[in-house]
MOPAC internal coordinates of N, CA, C and O (Angstrom, degrees):
PM7 1SCF
backbone

  N    0.0000 0     0.00 0     0.00 0    0    0    0
  C    1.4502 1     0.00 0     0.00 0    1    0    0
  C    1.5288 1   107.87 1     0.00 0    2    1    0
  O    1.2310 1   119.78 1   -53.46 1    3    2    1
  N    1.3331 1   118.02 1   126.54 1    3    2    1
  C    1.4616 1   120.44 1   178.84 1    5    3    2
  C    1.5301 1   111.16 1   -60.22 1    6    5    3
  O    1.2310 1   121.19 1   -29.40 1    7    6    5
  N    1.3124 1   115.33 1   150.60 1    7    6    5
  C    1.4657 1   121.30 1  -176.60 1    9    7    6
  C    1.5227 1   111.85 1   -55.20 1   10    9    7
  O    1.2310 1   119.98 1   139.97 1   11   10    9
  N    1.3095 1   117.64 1   -40.03 1   11   10    9
  C    1.4560 1   121.41 1  -179.40 1   13   11   10
  C    1.5248 1   110.83 1   -57.83 1   14   13   11
  O    1.2310 1   120.25 1   134.34 1   15   14   13
  N    1.3153 1   117.12 1   -45.66 1   15   14   13
  C    1.4647 1   120.76 1  -178.92 1   17   15   14
  C    1.5172 1   111.81 1   -71.98 1   18   17   15
  O    1.2310 1   120.56 1   147.97 1   19   18   17
  N    1.3101 1   116.53 1   -32.03 1   19   18   17
  C    1.4628 1   119.30 1   175.53 1   21   19   18
  C    1.5243 1   110.18 1   -60.68 1   22   21   19
  O    1.2310 1   120.83 1   135.45 1   23   22   21
  N    1.3197 1   116.02 1   -44.55 1   23   22   21
  C    1.4638 1   119.54 1  -178.70 1   25   23   22
  C    1.5207 1   111.85 1   -69.02 1   26   25   23
  O    1.2310 1   119.87 1   143.43 1   27   26   25
  N    1.3241 1   117.86 1   -36.57 1   27   26   25
  C    1.4616 1   119.83 1   175.64 1   29   27   26
  C    1.5220 1   109.54 1   -62.34 1   30   29   27
  O    1.2310 1   120.70 1   134.74 1   31   30   29
  N    1.3272 1   116.26 1   -45.26 1   31   30   29
  C    1.4671 1   120.65 1   177.23 1   33   31   30
  C    1.5302 1   109.56 1   -58.27 1   34   33   31
  O    1.2310 1   120.60 1   133.46 1   35   34   33
  N    1.3141 1   116.45 1   -46.54 1   35   34   33
  C    1.4544 1   121.59 1  -179.01 1   37   35   34
  C    1.5290 1   111.19 1   -58.19 1   38   37   35
  O    1.2310 1   120.10 1   131.46 1   39   38   37
  N    1.3163 1   117.42 1   -48.54 1   39   38   37
  C    1.4650 1   119.64 1  -177.28 1   41   39   38
  C    1.5275 1   112.22 1   -68.81 1   42   41   39
  O    1.2310 1   119.59 1   148.85 1   43   42   41
  N    1.3149 1   118.39 1   -31.15 1   43   42   41
  C    1.4737 1   120.51 1   174.62 1   45   43   42
  C    1.5236 1   110.08 1   -63.62 1   46   45   43
  O    1.2310 1   120.36 1   135.35 1   47   46   45
  N    1.3068 1   116.91 1   -44.65 1   47   46   45
  C    1.4594 1   120.72 1   178.43 1   49   47   46
  C    1.5272 1   109.47 1   -65.16 1   50   49   47
  O    1.2310 1   120.37 1   138.47 1   51   50   49
  N    1.3040 1   116.89 1   -41.53 1   51   50   49
  C    1.4684 1   121.15 1   179.00 1   53   51   50
  C    1.5313 1   110.07 1   -57.99 1   54   53   51
  O    1.2310 1   120.03 1   135.95 1   55   54   53
  N    1.3098 1   117.55 1   -44.05 1   55   54   53
  C    1.4634 1   120.30 1   178.34 1   57   55   54
  C    1.5232 1   110.97 1   -64.08 1   58   57   55
  O    1.2310 1   120.47 1   141.35 1   59   58   57
  N    1.3200 1   116.71 1   -38.65 1   59   58   57
  C    1.4585 1   120.86 1   177.76 1   61   59   58
  C    1.5228 1   110.48 1   -59.34 1   62   61   59
  O    1.2310 1   120.62 1   132.20 1   63   62   61
  N    1.3227 1   116.42 1   -47.80 1   63   62   61
  C    1.4626 1   121.09 1   179.77 1   65   63   62
  C    1.5271 1   110.32 1   -66.64 1   66   65   63
  O    1.2310 1   120.21 1   140.52 1   67   66   65
  N    1.3166 1   117.21 1   -39.48 1   67   66   65
  C    1.4575 1   121.88 1  -177.41 1   69   67   66
  C    1.5271 1   112.22 1   -60.45 1   70   69   67
  O    1.2310 1   120.39 1   140.63 1   71   70   69
  N    1.3246 1   116.86 1   -39.37 1   71   70   69
  C    1.4601 1   120.08 1  -176.04 1   73   71   70
  C    1.5239 1   113.94 1   -93.99 1   74   73   71
  O    1.2310 1   120.05 1  -175.63 1   75   74   73
  N    1.3106 1   117.51 1     4.37 1   75   74   73
  C    1.4564 1   121.10 1   175.57 1   77   75   74
  C    1.5302 1   109.06 1   -76.37 1   78   77   75
  O    1.2310 1   119.84 1   -31.59 1   79   78   77
  N    1.3279 1   117.92 1   148.41 1   79   78   77
  C    1.4743 1   119.09 1   177.19 1   81   79   78
  C    1.5287 1   111.56 1   -55.38 1   82   81   79
  O    1.2310 1   120.56 1   -38.40 1   83   82   81
  N    1.3340 1   116.53 1   141.60 1   83   82   81
  C    1.4665 1   122.31 1  -175.18 1   85   83   82
  C    1.5195 1   113.53 1   -52.29 1   86   85   83
  O    1.2310 1   119.80 1   139.26 1   87   86   85
  N    1.3201 1   117.98 1   -40.74 1   87   86   85
  C    1.4559 1   119.62 1  -175.88 1   89   87   86
  C    1.5257 1   113.15 1   -67.72 1   90   89   87
  O    1.2310 1   119.58 1   165.84 1   91   90   89
  N    1.3306 1   118.40 1   -14.16 1   91   90   89
  C    1.4662 1   121.03 1   179.51 1   93   91   90
  C    1.5266 1   113.17 1  -104.84 1   94   93   91
  O    1.2310 1   119.79 1   167.77 1   95   94   93
  N    1.3295 1   118.00 1   -12.23 1   95   94   93
  C    1.4639 1   120.39 1  -172.60 1   97   95   94
  C    1.5189 1   113.12 1   -57.44 1   98   97   95
  O    1.2310 1   120.15 1   136.47 1   99   98   97
  N    1.3185 1   117.32 1   -43.53 1   99   98   97
  C    1.4616 1   118.78 1  -176.77 1  101   99   98
  C    1.5218 1   111.50 1   -66.04 1  102  101   99
  O    1.2310 1   119.70 1   154.62 1  103  102  101
  N    1.3213 1   118.18 1   -25.38 1  103  102  101
  C    1.4682 1   121.33 1   179.10 1  105  103  102
  C    1.5229 1   111.76 1   -74.18 1  106  105  103
  O    1.2310 1   120.93 1   150.73 1  107  106  105
  N    1.3273 1   115.83 1   -29.27 1  107  106  105
  C    1.4532 1   121.19 1  -175.41 1  109  107  106
  C    1.5243 1   112.20 1   -96.83 1  110  109  107
  O    1.2310 1   120.43 1   141.65 1  111  110  109
  N    1.3107 1   116.78 1   -38.35 1  111  110  109
  C    1.4627 1   120.59 1  -170.76 1  113  111  110
  C    1.5260 1   112.63 1   -59.62 1  114  113  111
  O    1.2310 1   119.50 1   132.63 1  115  114  113
  N    1.3171 1   118.56 1   -47.37 1  115  114  113
  C    1.4694 1   120.03 1  -175.14 1  117  115  114
  C    1.5310 1   111.82 1   -63.21 1  118  117  115
  O    1.2310 1   118.83 1   130.12 1  119  118  117
  N    1.3384 1   119.83 1   -49.88 1  119  118  117
  C    1.4705 1   118.06 1   177.60 1  121  119  118
  C    1.5329 1   112.82 1   -61.88 1  122  121  119
  O    1.2310 1   120.51 1   142.59 1  123  122  121
  N    1.3322 1   116.63 1   -37.41 1  123  122  121
  C    1.4623 1   119.85 1   178.64 1  125  123  122
  C    1.5209 1   109.65 1   -65.20 1  126  125  123
  O    1.2310 1   120.10 1   134.58 1  127  126  125
  N    1.3121 1   117.41 1   -45.42 1  127  126  125
  C    1.4541 1   120.31 1   179.80 1  129  127  126
  C    1.5233 1   112.08 1   -65.73 1  130  129  127
  O    1.2310 1   119.85 1   145.58 1  131  130  129
  N    1.3177 1   117.90 1   -34.42 1  131  130  129
  C    1.4730 1   119.99 1   174.53 1  133  131  130
  C    1.5244 1   110.26 1   -59.72 1  134  133  131
  O    1.2310 1   120.86 1   135.52 1  135  134  133
  N    1.3096 1   115.97 1   -44.48 1  135  134  133
  C    1.4631 1   120.60 1   179.04 1  137  135  134
  C    1.5235 1   111.18 1   -64.16 1  138  137  135
  O    1.2310 1   120.65 1   135.91 1  139  138  137
  N    1.3147 1   116.36 1   -44.09 1  139  138  137
  C    1.4691 1   119.90 1   178.93 1  141  139  138
  C    1.5233 1   110.46 1   -61.74 1  142  141  139
  O    1.2310 1   120.22 1   136.77 1  143  142  141
  N    1.3209 1   117.19 1   -43.23 1  143  142  141
  C    1.4696 1   120.44 1   179.94 1  145  143  142
  C    1.5175 1   110.73 1   -64.12 1  146  145  143
  O    1.2310 1   119.94 1   144.42 1  147  146  145
  N    1.3296 1   117.73 1   -35.58 1  147  146  145
  C    1.4669 1   119.63 1   178.72 1  149  147  146
  C    1.5266 1   111.23 1   -65.15 1  150  149  147
  O    1.2310 1   120.43 1   153.20 1  151  150  149
  N    1.3313 1   116.79 1   -26.80 1  151  150  149
  C    1.4636 1   121.63 1  -179.52 1  153  151  150
  C    1.5205 1   111.58 1   -94.88 1  154  153  151
  O    1.2310 1   120.41 1   140.54 1  155  154  153
  N    1.3281 1   116.82 1   -39.46 1  155  154  153
  C    1.4701 1   120.88 1  -169.04 1  157  155  154
  C    1.5273 1   112.68 1  -124.16 1  158  157  155
  O    1.2310 1   119.89 1  -143.31 1  159  158  157
  N    1.3181 1   117.82 1    36.69 1  159  158  157
  C    1.4669 1   121.74 1  -177.38 1  161  159  158
  C    1.5246 1   112.71 1   -61.46 1  162  161  159
  O    1.2310 1   119.99 1   156.19 1  163  162  161
  N    1.3176 1   117.63 1   -23.81 1  163  162  161
  C    1.4599 1   120.64 1  -178.93 1  165  163  162
  C    1.5219 1   113.26 1   -97.72 1  166  165  163
  O    1.2310 1   120.50 1  -173.47 1  167  166  165
  N    1.3259 1   116.66 1     6.53 1  167  166  165
  C    1.4613 1   121.10 1  -178.52 1  169  167  166
  C    1.5335 1   110.00 1   -93.45 1  170  169  167
  O    1.2310 1   119.96 1   -69.43 1  171  170  169
  N    1.3245 1   117.67 1   110.57 1  171  170  169
  C    1.4706 1   120.23 1  -178.85 1  173  171  170
  C    1.5272 1   113.64 1   -55.61 1  174  173  171
  O    1.2310 1   120.15 1   139.37 1  175  174  173
  N    1.3370 1   117.32 1   -40.63 1  175  174  173
  C    1.4568 1   119.95 1  -178.39 1  177  175  174
  C    1.5254 1   111.51 1   -64.68 1  178  177  175
  O    1.2310 1   120.20 1   141.20 1  179  178  177
  N    1.3165 1   117.22 1   -38.80 1  179  178  177
  C    1.4653 1   120.44 1   179.54 1  181  179  178
  C    1.5209 1   110.32 1   -63.96 1  182  181  179
  O    1.2310 1   120.14 1   134.06 1  183  182  181
  N    1.3205 1   117.34 1   -45.94 1  183  182  181
  C    1.4675 1   121.27 1  -178.65 1  185  183  182
  C    1.5268 1   110.23 1   -67.87 1  186  185  183
  O    1.2310 1   120.36 1   141.68 1  187  186  185
  N    1.3210 1   116.92 1   -38.32 1  187  186  185
  C    1.4583 1   121.04 1   177.83 1  189  187  186
  C    1.5295 1   111.05 1   -60.91 1  190  189  187
  O    1.2310 1   120.43 1   132.23 1  191  190  189
  N    1.3330 1   116.77 1   -47.77 1  191  190  189
  C    1.4647 1   120.28 1  -178.00 1  193  191  190
  C    1.5293 1   111.06 1   -68.47 1  194  193  191
  O    1.2310 1   120.22 1   140.30 1  195  194  193
  N    1.3234 1   117.18 1   -39.70 1  195  194  193
  C    1.4701 1   120.06 1   179.45 1  197  195  194
  C    1.5281 1   110.08 1   -63.19 1  198  197  195
  O    1.2310 1   120.12 1   131.14 1  199  198  197
  N    1.3214 1   117.37 1   -48.86 1  199  198  197
  C    1.4712 1   119.26 1  -178.88 1  201  199  198
  C    1.5244 1   110.89 1   -64.75 1  202  201  199
  O    1.2310 1   120.34 1   140.79 1  203  202  201
  N    1.3136 1   116.96 1   -39.21 1  203  202  201
  C    1.4614 1   120.18 1   179.05 1  205  203  202
  C    1.5170 1   112.16 1   -66.23 1  206  205  203
  O    1.2310 1   120.55 1   137.72 1  207  206  205
  N    1.3205 1   116.56 1   -42.28 1  207  206  205
  C    1.4579 1   120.80 1  -179.59 1  209  207  206
  C    1.5289 1   110.90 1   -66.02 1  210  209  207
  O    1.2310 1   120.51 1   134.99 1  211  210  209
  N    1.3183 1   116.63 1   -45.01 1  211  210  209
  C    1.4629 1   119.65 1   179.83 1  213  211  210
  C    1.5288 1   111.12 1   -66.19 1  214  213  211
  O    1.2310 1   119.84 1   141.33 1  215  214  213
  N    1.3213 1   117.91 1   -38.67 1  215  214  213
  C    1.4757 1   120.50 1   175.86 1  217  215  214
  C    1.5137 1   110.75 1   -63.05 1  218  217  215
  O    1.2310 1   120.51 1   136.34 1  219  218  217
  N    1.3198 1   116.64 1   -43.66 1  219  218  217
  C    1.4567 1   121.17 1  -178.99 1  221  219  218
  C    1.5276 1   111.11 1   -60.92 1  222  221  219
  O    1.2310 1   120.41 1   145.39 1  223  222  221
  N    1.3240 1   116.82 1   -34.61 1  223  222  221
  C    1.4624 1   120.49 1  -179.95 1  225  223  222
  C    1.5200 1   112.35 1   -93.71 1  226  225  223
  O    1.2310 1   120.86 1  -167.96 1  227  226  225
  N    1.3359 1   115.96 1    12.04 1  227  226  225
  C    1.4611 1   122.38 1   178.21 1  229  227  226
  C    1.5245 1   112.97 1    58.14 1  230  229  227
  O    1.2310 1   120.67 1  -141.92 1  231  230  229
  N    1.3300 1   116.33 1    38.08 1  231  230  229
  C    1.4650 1   122.66 1   178.32 1  233  231  230
  C    1.5400 1   107.88 1  -107.33 1  234  233  231
  O    1.2310 1   121.32 1  -126.24 1  235  234  233
  N    1.3147 1   115.07 1    53.76 1  235  234  233
  C    1.4633 1   121.52 1  -172.47 1  237  235  234
  C    1.5261 1   111.83 1   -63.58 1  238  237  235
  O    1.2310 1   119.84 1   139.71 1  239  238  237
  N    1.3220 1   117.92 1   -40.29 1  239  238  237
  C    1.4625 1   119.69 1   179.80 1  241  239  238
  C    1.5266 1   111.46 1   -61.07 1  242  241  239
  O    1.2310 1   120.31 1   148.44 1  243  242  241
  N    1.3266 1   117.01 1   -31.56 1  243  242  241
  C    1.4623 1   120.28 1   176.80 1  245  243  242
  C    1.5252 1   111.41 1   -65.68 1  246  245  243
  O    1.2310 1   120.35 1   147.17 1  247  246  245
  N    1.3298 1   116.93 1   -32.83 1  247  246  245
  C    1.4669 1   120.11 1   176.29 1  249  247  246
  C    1.5251 1   109.67 1   -60.29 1  250  249  247
  O    1.2310 1   120.81 1   136.67 1  251  250  249
  N    1.3210 1   116.06 1   -43.33 1  251  250  249
  C    1.4635 1   118.81 1  -177.34 1  253  251  250
  C    1.5244 1   112.02 1   -74.63 1  254  253  251
  O    1.2310 1   120.37 1   152.71 1  255  254  253
  N    1.3006 1   116.89 1   -27.29 1  255  254  253
  C    1.4689 1   120.03 1   176.08 1  257  255  254
  C    1.5268 1   111.20 1   -74.47 1  258  257  255
  O    1.2310 1   120.47 1   136.89 1  259  258  257
  N    1.3294 1   116.71 1   -43.11 1  259  258  257
  C    1.4612 1   121.12 1  -172.75 1  261  259  258
  C    1.5208 1   114.11 1   -90.69 1  262  261  259
  O    1.2310 1   120.41 1   133.81 1  263  262  261
  N    1.3159 1   116.81 1   -46.19 1  263  262  261
  C    1.4637 1   120.29 1  -168.49 1  265  263  262
  C    1.5244 1   113.49 1   -99.47 1  266  265  263
  O    1.2310 1   120.08 1   137.98 1  267  266  265
  N    1.3072 1   117.46 1   -42.02 1  267  266  265
  C    1.4647 1   119.85 1  -173.86 1  269  267  266
  C    1.5352 1   113.49 1   -52.99 1  270  269  267
  O    1.2310 1   118.93 1   138.02 1  271  270  269
  N    1.3357 1   119.65 1   -41.98 1  271  270  269
  C    1.4727 1   118.70 1  -178.55 1  273  271  270
  C    1.5339 1   114.40 1   -61.91 1  274  273  271
  O    1.2310 1   119.78 1   154.89 1  275  274  273
  N    1.3217 1   118.03 1   -25.11 1  275  274  273
  C    1.4693 1   120.18 1  -178.30 1  277  275  274
  C    1.5267 1   112.30 1  -109.65 1  278  277  275
  O    1.2310 1   120.33 1  -178.42 1  279  278  277
  N    1.3228 1   116.97 1     1.58 1  279  278  277
  C    1.4602 1   120.54 1  -171.14 1  281  279  278
  C    1.5206 1   113.18 1   -75.26 1  282  281  279
  O    1.2310 1   121.69 1   -40.77 1  283  282  281
  N    1.3311 1   114.36 1   139.23 1  283  282  281
  C    1.4590 1   122.89 1   174.63 1  285  283  282
  C    1.5225 1   108.68 1  -145.60 1  286  285  283
  O    1.2310 1   120.68 1   -51.94 1  287  286  285
  N    1.3099 1   116.30 1   128.06 1  287  286  285
  C    1.4667 1   120.47 1   178.93 1  289  287  286
  C    1.5224 1   109.96 1   -58.02 1  290  289  287
  O    1.2310 1   120.13 1   133.96 1  291  290  289
  N    1.3245 1   117.35 1   -46.04 1  291  290  289
  C    1.4618 1   121.21 1  -178.67 1  293  291  290
  C    1.5222 1   112.12 1   -60.71 1  294  293  291
  O    1.2310 1   120.50 1   140.64 1  295  294  293
  N    1.3063 1   116.65 1   -39.36 1  295  294  293
  C    1.4586 1   121.68 1  -175.99 1  297  295  294
  C    1.5304 1   112.59 1   -81.97 1  298  297  295
  O    1.2310 1   120.17 1   142.31 1  299  298  297
  N    1.3370 1   117.28 1   -37.69 1  299  298  297
  C    1.4635 1   120.39 1  -170.04 1  301  299  298
  C    1.5206 1   114.83 1  -103.03 1  302  301  299
  O    1.2310 1   120.00 1   171.34 1  303  302  301
  N    1.3095 1   117.61 1    -8.66 1  303  302  301
  C    1.4509 1   120.50 1   168.36 1  305  303  302
  C    1.5174 1   117.27 1    83.38 1  306  305  303
  O    1.2310 1   122.39 1     5.44 1  307  306  305
  N    1.3066 1   113.03 1  -174.56 1  307  306  305
  C    1.4584 1   123.28 1  -170.88 1  309  307  306
  C    1.5201 1   112.69 1   -65.99 1  310  309  307
  O    1.2310 1   120.00 1   126.72 1  311  310  309
  N    1.3213 1   117.60 1   -53.28 1  311  310  309
  C    1.4643 1   120.56 1  -173.30 1  313  311  310
  C    1.5191 1   112.20 1   -63.09 1  314  313  311
  O    1.2310 1   120.45 1   134.02 1  315  314  313
  N    1.3154 1   116.75 1   -45.98 1  315  314  313
  C    1.4693 1   119.70 1   178.97 1  317  315  314
  C    1.5324 1   109.84 1   -65.65 1  318  317  315
  O    1.2310 1   120.25 1   143.27 1  319  318  317
  N    1.3148 1   117.14 1   -36.73 1  319  318  317
  C    1.4702 1   120.40 1   178.93 1  321  319  318
  C    1.5195 1   111.32 1   -62.54 1  322  321  319
  O    1.2310 1   120.61 1   134.94 1  323  322  321
  N    1.3203 1   116.45 1   -45.06 1  323  322  321
  C    1.4625 1   119.53 1   178.68 1  325  323  322
  C    1.5273 1   111.04 1   -64.38 1  326  325  323
  O    1.2310 1   120.40 1   140.98 1  327  326  325
  N    1.3343 1   116.84 1   -39.02 1  327  326  325
  C    1.4685 1   119.75 1   175.53 1  329  327  326
  C    1.5290 1   111.12 1   -61.66 1  330  329  327
  O    1.2310 1   120.39 1   138.49 1  331  330  329
  N    1.3219 1   116.86 1   -41.51 1  331  330  329
  C    1.4649 1   120.57 1  -179.02 1  333  331  330
  C    1.5280 1   110.87 1   -66.14 1  334  333  331
  O    1.2310 1   120.02 1   136.28 1  335  334  333
  N    1.3276 1   117.58 1   -43.72 1  335  334  333
  C    1.4694 1   119.73 1   178.93 1  337  335  334
  C    1.5268 1   109.88 1   -63.66 1  338  337  335
  O    1.2310 1   120.15 1   137.55 1  339  338  337
  N    1.3158 1   117.31 1   -42.45 1  339  338  337
  C    1.4652 1   120.31 1   178.27 1  341  339  338
  C    1.5280 1   110.63 1   -61.73 1  342  341  339
  O    1.2310 1   119.96 1   141.07 1  343  342  341
  N    1.3186 1   117.68 1   -38.93 1  343  342  341
  C    1.4697 1   120.95 1   176.77 1  345  343  342
  C    1.5278 1   110.58 1   -63.63 1  346  345  343
  O    1.2310 1   120.57 1   141.38 1  347  346  345
  N    1.3201 1   116.52 1   -38.62 1  347  346  345
  C    1.4754 1   120.34 1   177.04 1  349  347  346
  C    1.5228 1   110.44 1   -62.87 1  350  349  347
  O    1.2310 1   120.59 1   138.26 1  351  350  349
  N    1.3185 1   116.47 1   -41.74 1  351  350  349
  C    1.4681 1   120.29 1   178.86 1  353  351  350
  C    1.5231 1   109.89 1   -63.05 1  354  353  351
  O    1.2310 1   120.42 1   134.76 1  355  354  353
  N    1.3235 1   116.81 1   -45.24 1  355  354  353
  C    1.4595 1   121.34 1  -177.58 1  357  355  354
  C    1.5300 1   112.73 1   -63.05 1  358  357  355
  O    1.2310 1   120.36 1   152.36 1  359  358  357
  N    1.3308 1   116.92 1   -27.64 1  359  358  357
  C    1.4659 1   120.43 1  -176.21 1  361  359  358
  C    1.5283 1   112.54 1  -111.99 1  362  361  359
  O    1.2310 1   120.60 1  -166.34 1  363  362  361
  N    1.3220 1   116.46 1    13.66 1  363  362  361
  C    1.4696 1   121.83 1   177.55 1  365  363  362
  C    1.5282 1   113.61 1    58.59 1  366  365  363
  O    1.2310 1   120.48 1  -144.78 1  367  366  365
  N    1.3025 1   116.68 1    35.22 1  367  366  365
  C    1.4711 1   121.93 1   176.38 1  369  367  366
  C    1.5325 1   108.32 1   -93.72 1  370  369  367
  O    1.2310 1   121.54 1  -104.16 1  371  370  369
  N    1.3009 1   114.65 1    75.84 1  371  370  369
  C    1.4631 1   122.45 1  -173.55 1  373  371  370
  C    1.5266 1   111.96 1   -61.23 1  374  373  371
  O    1.2310 1   120.27 1   128.96 1  375  374  373
  N    1.3144 1   117.09 1   -51.04 1  375  374  373
  C    1.4747 1   121.43 1  -176.09 1  377  375  374
  C    1.5239 1   111.38 1   -60.94 1  378  377  375
  O    1.2310 1   120.66 1   132.26 1  379  378  377
  N    1.3303 1   116.35 1   -47.74 1  379  378  377
  C    1.4600 1   120.72 1  -179.33 1  381  379  378
  C    1.5280 1   110.62 1   -63.40 1  382  381  379
  O    1.2310 1   120.69 1   136.77 1  383  382  381
  N    1.3273 1   116.28 1   -43.23 1  383  382  381
  C    1.4581 1   120.54 1  -179.37 1  385  383  382
  C    1.5138 1   112.95 1   -63.10 1  386  385  383
  O    1.2310 1   120.80 1   136.31 1  387  386  385
  N    1.3451 1   116.08 1   -43.69 1  387  386  385
  C    1.4710 1   119.49 1   179.11 1  389  387  386
  C    1.5221 1   111.30 1   -65.57 1  390  389  387
  O    1.2310 1   120.15 1   144.37 1  391  390  389
  N    1.3227 1   117.32 1   -35.63 1  391  390  389
  C    1.4784 1   121.28 1   178.35 1  393  391  390
  C    1.5342 1   109.89 1   -64.21 1  394  393  391
  O    1.2310 1   120.78 1   131.20 1  395  394  393
  N    1.3218 1   116.11 1   -48.80 1  395  394  393
  C    1.4697 1   119.64 1   178.85 1  397  395  394
  C    1.5268 1   110.17 1   -61.95 1  398  397  395
  O    1.2310 1   120.25 1   136.68 1  399  398  397
  N    1.3104 1   117.14 1   -43.32 1  399  398  397
  C    1.4670 1   121.56 1  -179.45 1  401  399  398
  C    1.5261 1   111.48 1   -64.10 1  402  401  399
  O    1.2310 1   120.05 1   140.74 1  403  402  401
  N    1.3323 1   117.51 1   -39.26 1  403  402  401
  C    1.4675 1   120.40 1   176.50 1  405  403  402
  C    1.5273 1   110.78 1   -61.50 1  406  405  403
  O    1.2310 1   120.64 1   135.97 1  407  406  405
  N    1.3357 1   116.39 1   -44.03 1  407  406  405
  C    1.4654 1   120.16 1   177.68 1  409  407  406
  C    1.5303 1   110.54 1   -64.11 1  410  409  407
  O    1.2310 1   120.87 1   140.83 1  411  410  409
  N    1.3303 1   115.94 1   -39.17 1  411  410  409
  C    1.4557 1   121.03 1   179.33 1  413  411  410
  C    1.5285 1   111.41 1   -62.73 1  414  413  411
  O    1.2310 1   120.58 1   138.22 1  415  414  413
  N    1.3159 1   116.50 1   -41.78 1  415  414  413
  C    1.4655 1   120.62 1  -179.21 1  417  415  414
  C    1.5253 1   112.11 1   -61.75 1  418  417  415
  O    1.2310 1   120.22 1   153.94 1  419  418  417
  N    1.3156 1   117.18 1   -26.06 1  419  418  417
  C    1.4717 1   120.83 1   178.14 1  421  419  418
  C    1.5252 1   111.73 1   -66.06 1  422  421  419
  O    1.2310 1   120.34 1   161.43 1  423  422  421
  N    1.3314 1   116.95 1   -18.57 1  423  422  421
  C    1.4650 1   120.63 1   176.74 1  425  423  422
  C    1.5235 1   111.84 1   -74.18 1  426  425  423
  O    1.2310 1   120.74 1   168.47 1  427  426  425
  N    1.3345 1   116.19 1   -11.53 1  427  426  425
  C    1.4646 1   123.65 1   177.73 1  429  427  426
  C    1.5264 1   112.23 1    54.79 1  430  429  427
  O    1.2310 1   121.44 1  -129.94 1  431  430  429
  N    1.3135 1   114.84 1    50.06 1  431  430  429
  C    1.4710 1   120.48 1   177.01 1  433  431  430
  C    1.5143 1   108.63 1   -89.68 1  434  433  431
  O    1.2310 1   121.18 1   -96.99 1  435  434  433
  N    1.3175 1   115.35 1    83.01 1  435  434  433
  C    1.4534 1   120.91 1  -176.73 1  437  435  434
  C    1.5292 1   111.89 1   -67.50 1  438  437  435
  O    1.2310 1   120.74 1   158.31 1  439  438  437
  N    1.3255 1   116.19 1   -21.69 1  439  438  437
  C    1.4581 1   119.36 1   177.18 1  441  439  438
  C    1.5327 1   111.44 1   -69.54 1  442  441  439
  O    1.2310 1   120.29 1   164.22 1  443  442  441
  N    1.3210 1   117.04 1   -15.78 1  443  442  441
  C    1.4688 1   122.02 1   178.88 1  445  443  442
  C    1.5231 1   111.95 1  -110.97 1  446  445  443
  O    1.2310 1   120.57 1  -162.51 1  447  446  445
  N    1.3231 1   116.51 1    17.49 1  447  446  445
  C    1.4615 1   121.02 1  -176.40 1  449  447  446
  C    1.5208 1   112.47 1   -59.67 1  450  449  447
  O    1.2310 1   119.88 1   137.05 1  451  450  449
  N    1.3173 1   117.83 1   -42.95 1  451  450  449
  C    1.4585 1   120.26 1  -179.81 1  453  451  450
  C    1.5348 1   110.62 1   -63.72 1  454  453  451
  O    1.2310 1   120.58 1   138.87 1  455  454  453
  N    1.3188 1   116.50 1   -41.13 1  455  454  453
  C    1.4759 1   121.26 1   179.18 1  457  455  454
  C    1.5306 1   110.30 1   -64.71 1  458  457  455
  O    1.2310 1   120.37 1   133.23 1  459  458  457
  N    1.3221 1   116.89 1   -46.77 1  459  458  457
  C    1.4661 1   119.54 1  -178.22 1  461  459  458
  C    1.5260 1   111.12 1   -68.10 1  462  461  459
  O    1.2310 1   120.00 1   142.43 1  463  462  461
  N    1.3144 1   117.60 1   -37.57 1  463  462  461
  C    1.4685 1   119.99 1   177.01 1  465  463  462
  C    1.5252 1   111.13 1   -63.29 1  466  465  463
  O    1.2310 1   120.73 1   139.36 1  467  466  465
  N    1.3295 1   116.21 1   -40.64 1  467  466  465
  C    1.4670 1   120.39 1   178.19 1  469  467  466
  C    1.5316 1   110.49 1   -64.59 1  470  469  467
  O    1.2310 1   120.47 1   136.27 1  471  470  469
  N    1.3184 1   116.71 1   -43.73 1  471  470  469
  C    1.4708 1   119.96 1   178.69 1  473  471  470
  C    1.5306 1   111.03 1   -64.24 1  474  473  471
  O    1.2310 1   120.75 1   139.57 1  475  474  473
  N    1.3189 1   116.18 1   -40.43 1  475  474  473
  C    1.4664 1   119.68 1   178.70 1  477  475  474
  C    1.5333 1   110.53 1   -62.73 1  478  477  475
  O    1.2310 1   120.65 1   137.87 1  479  478  477
  N    1.3188 1   116.37 1   -42.13 1  479  478  477
  C    1.4633 1   120.73 1   177.47 1  481  479  478
  C    1.5306 1   110.30 1   -60.32 1  482  481  479
  O    1.2310 1   120.46 1   134.05 1  483  482  481
  N    1.3107 1   116.72 1   -45.95 1  483  482  481
  C    1.4601 1   120.86 1   179.11 1  485  483  482
  C    1.5310 1   111.63 1   -61.28 1  486  485  483
  O    1.2310 1   120.72 1   137.64 1  487  486  485
  N    1.3055 1   116.24 1   -42.36 1  487  486  485
  C    1.4812 1   120.09 1   178.87 1  489  487  486
  C    1.5258 1   111.28 1   -65.32 1  490  489  487
  O    1.2310 1   120.68 1   136.72 1  491  490  489
  N    1.3154 1   116.30 1   -43.28 1  491  490  489
  C    1.4577 1   119.57 1  -178.86 1  493  491  490
  C    1.5265 1   112.22 1   -67.73 1  494  493  491
  O    1.2310 1   119.96 1   156.27 1  495  494  493
  N    1.3267 1   117.68 1   -23.73 1  495  494  493
  C    1.4592 1   121.07 1   177.71 1  497  495  494
  C    1.5290 1   112.95 1   -80.28 1  498  497  495
  O    1.2310 1   120.36 1   172.66 1  499  498  497
  N    1.3259 1   116.91 1    -7.34 1  499  498  497
  C    1.4602 1   119.88 1   177.84 1  501  499  498
  C    1.5180 1   108.19 1   -74.09 1  502  501  499
  O    1.2310 1   121.14 1   -50.82 1  503  502  501
  N    1.3041 1   115.42 1   129.18 1  503  502  501
  C    1.4781 1   121.40 1   179.43 1  505  503  502
  C    1.5293 1   109.29 1   -71.02 1  506  505  503
  O    1.2310 1   120.56 1   -48.46 1  507  506  505
  N    1.3051 1   116.54 1   131.54 1  507  506  505
  C    1.4660 1   120.78 1   176.22 1  509  507  506
  C    1.5254 1   109.32 1   -72.94 1  510  509  507
  O    1.2310 1   121.87 1   -39.12 1  511  510  509
  N    1.3429 1   114.03 1   140.88 1  511  510  509
  C    1.4722 1   117.72 1  -179.89 1  513  511  510
  C    1.5048 1   111.08 1  -103.22 1  514  513  511
  O    1.2310 1   120.10 1   180.00 1  515  514  513

């Protein structure tokens, strides 16, 4: 399936989930996102929207179940990377967050230096268990 059609499919499903009653969203979102990831795992926009949507709904563990195993900073880009690091901070996943942040820093995005430094500080302040 061409990338263009994958993204159209993705956004149609996203709208379906968006307009579903709140009490049912968590039942539908994970299976739908699994299907989308199976089709569009290499699409940065798909991973960015999935991680952002799950973070917004406080479904952080679902991010690590669905996205983390296939995630790559190089492949999925800036926005998804920042969402992943923020999810690591929210769930005290220090090691995973620092790894993603280290890979992100290799992109040399100096325009995001303040953001990455703040995230690194937050990760380093997480107590190791």
